[in-house]
N, C-alpha and C positions, 0 to 999 in steps of 0.2 A: 378512369372514366373515358369512354369513346368521345372523340371530338364532336360527332353527331349528336350524341346524348347531351353534351354540354350546350350545344346550339339550341337543341330542342327546349332545354329548360330556361335558357336565356329568353327564347321566344315566348315562353309561357310567362315570364316576368312582364314582357311588353304587352302581352294580350290579356293576362289575367285569366281567372276562371270564371265560367258563367255561373250566375246565381241559380240556385235551385228555386223552382216554383212550388211553394208549399200550398197545397189546395185546402188543407184544414188540419187541425191537431188531431191526432188519434185520441179517442176517448173511450171510456167504458161502453161496450156495446157497438162501437164504430172504430174498430181498429185495436182496442185493448181488451182482452179477455179477463173476466173475473172468474176463477175457477170455483163452481159450486161445491159446497161442503160435501154433498152426496158423491161427487166424482173423485174425492181425495184418496179414498182407499185403492179404487181401480187404477188410478194413475200412479200411485206409489208402488203398488204391486207390479205394474207394468215395468217401472224403472228398477225395481229390485232384481227382476229376471235378467235384464241387460247388465246390471251391476255384477250379478253372480258369475255371468259368462265372460267377465273381464273386457267388456267393451268401452269402459268408461275411464277417462283420465282428466287431469286437470292442467291448465295452461295459464301461468301467472307472469304478466309483464313486470319485471322487477329491476329494470336497468336504471331507474331514476335515482339520482343522488339525493341525499337527505338534507342538502344545503338549504332548500326553500324552507324546510321545517324550522330552520334556525336563523332565517333572514333578519328578523328584528334584533335578535341577539348579536348577530354578526355586525350589524349596522352600529350598535352601541359600541362594541369591541373596536370597530375601525375609526370610530370618532376620535377627535383630538382631545387631549386632556384627560384628567381623572373622571371617573364615573362616580360621582357623590350621591349621597341620599337625596340631597336637593335636586340633583339632576334627574333621578328616578322619579321624583314627584313633580316634575315640570309639566307632566300633562300630555307630552308628545306621544304619538302612537307606539313608537318603539320603546319609549321609556316605560310606559304602562305595561306593555308586554313583558318587558324584562323584569319590572318589579313583581308582577303576577308569577313569573317563572321562579324568581328568587325566594318569594314568600312560600312557595309550594315545593321547594326543591326536594325535601324529603318524600314527597308522594310519588315522584318519578321512579320508574322501575331501574333506571341506571344509577340511581343514588348510591347503592352500595359499591358499585364500580367506581364511582368518583371518589368515595371515602378511600378505597384501596389505592387509587392512583395518587391521591394527596399524601397518603401515609408514606409513600416513597420519597416525597419531597418534604418530610417533616412537618406536615400541617394537617389541617381537617377543615371541611366546608364550614362548621360552626365558628372555627377561628377566624376564617377569612371574612365571614359575614359579621362577626363581632368587630373586626377591625375596619369593616366597610371597604375591604378590598375587593370590590365587585369586578374590576378588570382582571385580576388574577383568577378569580373563580370562574369567570365566563371563558377565560383562555384555557383553562383546564378542562372545561366541558367541551369546547368547540375544537381545540387544536390538538395536533399530533403528540405534544408533550404530555397531554393527558389522556382523555377519552377519544379525542379526534372525531366527535359525532358528525361535525359538518362536512367531513370528507367520506363518510361511510355511505353505503346505500341505505335507503329506508328498510330494506329487507333484514338489516342486521343491527337496527336500533332496538335495544330492549323496550318493549312496549307495555308489557303486563306482568305484574308480580304475582306469584303463586306461593303456597306455603313453603316449598322447598326448592324452588327455582324461579328464574325469571325468563320470559319468552320474548323472542323477536317475531315480527311478521313472517319470516321464513319457517318458523316453527308452528306458528298458528295455522299456516296453510297446510303444513304436514298433517296436523291434527284434523283439519277439515277434510282433507283428501282421504284419510283413513276412514272417517265416518261415512262418506257417501260415494266413494269409488272402489273401496276394497272388494275385490272378487273372492270367489270361493277358495282360490289357492293362496290368498293372502298377499299377493303382489301388487302393491299400490304404485301406480305410475303418475308422477307429477313433473311437469317441465317449468323452469324458470328461465326467462330471458334477463341476462345480467350484462354489465359492462366488463370488458376485459380487465381493466384495472382492479376490479373487485372480485375477480375469480378465485384468488388465493384466499382471501379473507372469508368468502362465501364457503369454500370447500372445507376450511378449518372449522368454522362454526358447525357446519353440517356434520362432519366427522365427530365433533365433541358431543353433539346431542342425539345423534342417530340411535344409540342404545337405548335411550329413554322411550322411544316411540317404536322400536322393533321388538315388540313382545307379543306373546300368544300367536306365534306363527306368521306375524306381519313382516313383510319384507319391503322396504322402500326402494323404488327404482327412480331415483332423482336425476333428471337430466338437465343440463343447462346449455344455453346457446347465446351467441352474441348477435347484436344487429349487424346485418351484412354490410361490409364496407362499400360494396357495389350499389347499395341503396342510398348512399349519401347524395346530396344535392349541392350544386354550386350555389355559392351567394353572389348576390348582385349588388352594385352600388345604386344610388337613387336614379342614375341614368340608365339602368339596365344592362350595364357592362359587367363582366367579371370583377368582383371585388377582390382587390389586391392587398395582402397585408403589409406590414411595414418594410418587409424584405423583398416585396414585388412578387409574392407567390399568391396564386388563386386560393381562396378560402373555400373549403368543403364543409358541410354541416350535416349531422344525422338527419335522415329524412322523416322523423316523427314516428309515432307508434304504428302508422300505416305500413312502415318498413317491415314490421313484424309478421305481415301476412306470409312472407317467405319462411320465416321460422315455423309459423303454424302448419304450412303445407308439408314442410319436411318431417313433421311428426308422423305422417302417414296414419293419423288417428281415426278413430270411428266416432265416438260421442265424446266431445271435449268441452269441459266447463272453463270459461274464462272469467277472470275476476282480478281487480287490481290489487296490488301488493299491500296497500295501506287500509283496506276495507276489512278489518278483522276485529273481533270482539273477545273477551275472556271466555272460558268454557261455560261459565254460568249463563250466558246469553246466546250460546251457540245453537240451542234447539230449533229456534225459529229458522235460522238459516239452513240447517239440515232439512227441515220439513219442506221449505219452498225450493231447495235445489232438487229434492226428489220429485216435487210436483212438476216443475217446469222440465225437468228430464223426462218424466212420464208423459208429458203433454207433447214433447217433441217426439217421443217414439210412437204415440198414436198418430200423429201427423205423418211420420215417416212410413208407418205401416199402410196408411191410406194412399200415400203417393207412390210408394213401391207397387202397390196392388194395381193402381191405374196405369202405371208405366208398362206393367207386364200385360194388362189388358189391352192396352193400345197397340202393343207389339203383336198380340195374339188376334184380337178382333179387328184392328185397324178402324175404319170409319164408320162404325155402327152407331146409328144416331142417338139411341137411348144412352149409350156410354159416353158419347160426346156432351150430351146435355148435362149428364150427372157431373162430369169433370168440370164444365164451365161453371156450374153452380159451386162446386167445391173451391174453384180458383177465386170466384168473386167473394164468396161468403166466409171462407176459412183462411184464405190467404190475403183477402182484402186487395185483390188485384182487379182494376178495370181493364177490359180488353182493349187493344188499339182500335181507333176509329176505322181503320181501313181493313180490318180483319173481317172476311166474309162470315155471314150467319149461316146457320145450317140451311140447306136448300129446302124449299118447300116442294109439293107434289107437282107444280106447274113448271118447275125448272127442268131444262132438257138434261139428258143423262150425262153427256160429257161435261157440261158446266157444273152439274151437282157433283160429279166425282171430283173436278178440280177444287170445288168449295170445300168439300169434306177433306180433301187431302191437305189444303192449306191449313185448315183448323187443326187437323191432326198433327201436322208439323209443328205448329205454334204451341199447342198444348203440351206435346211431348217435350219441347224444349223448355217451356216454362216450368213444368214439373221436375226436369232431370238436371237439378242444380243443387248446391249445398243448402241446408235448412239451418235456421237458427231461431231460437226461442228466446227472446230477451225480457228479463224481468224489468218492470216499470214501477216507480215509487211516485206517490202523490207529491205533486210539486209544492214545497213549502219555502220556495225562495232559494233553493240551492243552485249554483252556477252550473253551467254544462248544457249539453245537448238534450233534445227531447224527442218524443215519437210524433211523426207526422205522417200524412198522406201526401205523397209528392206527385205532382203531375208532370209527365214526359212530353217530349216533342210530338210523339205519334197519337197523343190523346189518351194514352194509358195512365194509370196511377199504380202506385206501390207504396208499401210502408217503408220508411226510412228513419233512421236516427240522424236528426239534423242539428248542426251547431249554428249559432247566431252568424258566424263568420260566412256561412254558405248562403245566407239570405240577405236580399237588398233591403236593409233596414231603413233606407230613405224612402222606400215605397211604404206609405201608411198602411195600405191594406195588408201587405206581407208582414210588416212589423206588428200589426194588430193581431194577425193569425198566430205568429210566433209567440207573442206574449200572452195569448189566451190558451196556451197549452196546460192541461191539467196535471200532466205527470212529466218526470224527467228520467234520464237514463243513469242508473247507478252503476253501469258496466256489471252486469250480472247475466251472463250469456251461457246458453249450452248449444253446441253446434253439432250437426250431423255432416261429416266430411267425406263420406263415401256414397257412391251411387247405388242404384237398385241391384246391381251385379256385384257389389262388394269392393268396387275399384275406387281408389282415392281420387278425388276431383283435383283438377288443376285449377287452383284457387285463383290464380292471375286472370283466368278467363272470366271471372265474375266481378271484377273490380271495374269501377267507373273512373278512368283516368281524368275525367273532366271535374273532379270533385276534390282537388287539393286545397291547399291553403297558402297565402302568402302573408307574411308578417314582418314588422320592422323590428330589428334588433340593433344592438351596437357591438362593435368590436374594435379594440384599440382606440376607443374614444371616438369612433366614426359610425354613422348610421349604415346599416346594411339591410338588404332585403333577403328574407329567408324563405325557402320553398319547402313545404312539407307535402309529402306524399298523402293521397286519400286516407283519412284516418281509419285505423283498423276496423272499428265497428261502424264507421260512417261510409265513405266512398268505397273502401276496400271490400265491403260485403254489400254494396249497393244492389247486385244483381242476384243476391241470394233470395230464396224464399224465406220471408220474415214474418214471425208472429210476435205480437207483444202481450205479456201476461202481467197483470198487477201483482206486485209483491208488497209486503208491508214495509213501512219506514224502518222497523226494527232490524232489517237485514243490511241497512246501510249506515255504517258509523266510520267514515274515512278520517284518517289523521293527516291533515294538511300542515298544521303548525304543531310544534311540540307542546304548546298549551292545550291542544285538543285532548292530549293524554290525561288532562285534569278533569275532563268530563266523567260523569257518573258511570257511564257505559264502559269506560276503560280502566275503572279502578276495581281492585279485587280485596 
């Protein structure tokens, strides 16, 4: 990292990031679209047209380790002394979690793998449970002498059991991609961002399962990439000086999922679906996901058709008043963007000619710039207490407003009015996006140009037993897409079944 970049980041620790000013939550009819049933066929047909042409692909952030899934089990394993039945019945959160896990061990899709691993050590899960040797059993689940699940990426943890095989999230996303991105030539394109240390295991699993899915003319084009080292950020101590490790070296940390904007841009994709690695369900529940993927894809394409038409008309007609009026209405009503306070209105008949031309030219420039940027349609789920960001109308310094996905860390929660607005959100962000990454002339956008550098995060972490400050780049679907044209569409809760802990796999929607 260049010294100037390090100094810029340290300065950011000192100054912090400005809070966003949320004007109001986006709601149905005011920022969130509820697609009418009668529109479904038209939107789905529009999407199928682009799908057949090979314009659609999938992008899955999958670099996260599964260690958080097993946090409570790891805490029990790391504790002192034996793990006894009395210990498991002590009522502590970790003990309760571990007891639930062990009571339902045979339900998990990785149980058969555990049986095989223990067979090599001359034992069986039932035997260890009978002997109440819970520590040994947990160590075989979590550590490399057994399944090593705690050190695997989430993408490679067996999630779902089928009649003749077990599937990881890696495979469930392949199945999804085939269902709604497969073009006429059968070449399905999907991109995973992974960690370098998981590359070998990822490729090994992919090679093993590929033949199961490459049938009937389907060819899987699976690409992987790593988070770029140059997107790492320096850590700071509580005094905002470089944090030095025990050997006196500065510590650098990954810049968060916002760093993946570089990977997304390098795809040179056209229409790209983005979804988190752990939000998958078995085949029996996938139809609703497929239906809404096609709907939000079709909605994006109809928006894109209008925007591309307007851009070409602005180039052709220039400052024709009726066209400008129509585009302003589109920007306000369909993109939910309020125009800046200092932007001139259309001149009236009394305005002198030179002034009128200047006003029209400024309007045309602003409208062209506002339309000529990446587009995203984001699915939003009714808020039932899930953590995470939500859809809001955000007010900017020039008086304009736009739709943004906002996290609580971006809002001044000590301001009661802002806190109340944030907590009144009716929907939340499940990370279910489809993005248009090319302009009206078919050229890929430079995505960095549409990122808001003022929307990063500072969080407190610990390293080698000491507190440090970590700097995260603007989140991929937060500040990294802040200057995109954004539309929110309501999608059902049935499209959102993430797995945050291993015991989430015991929920009905993850059982087969």
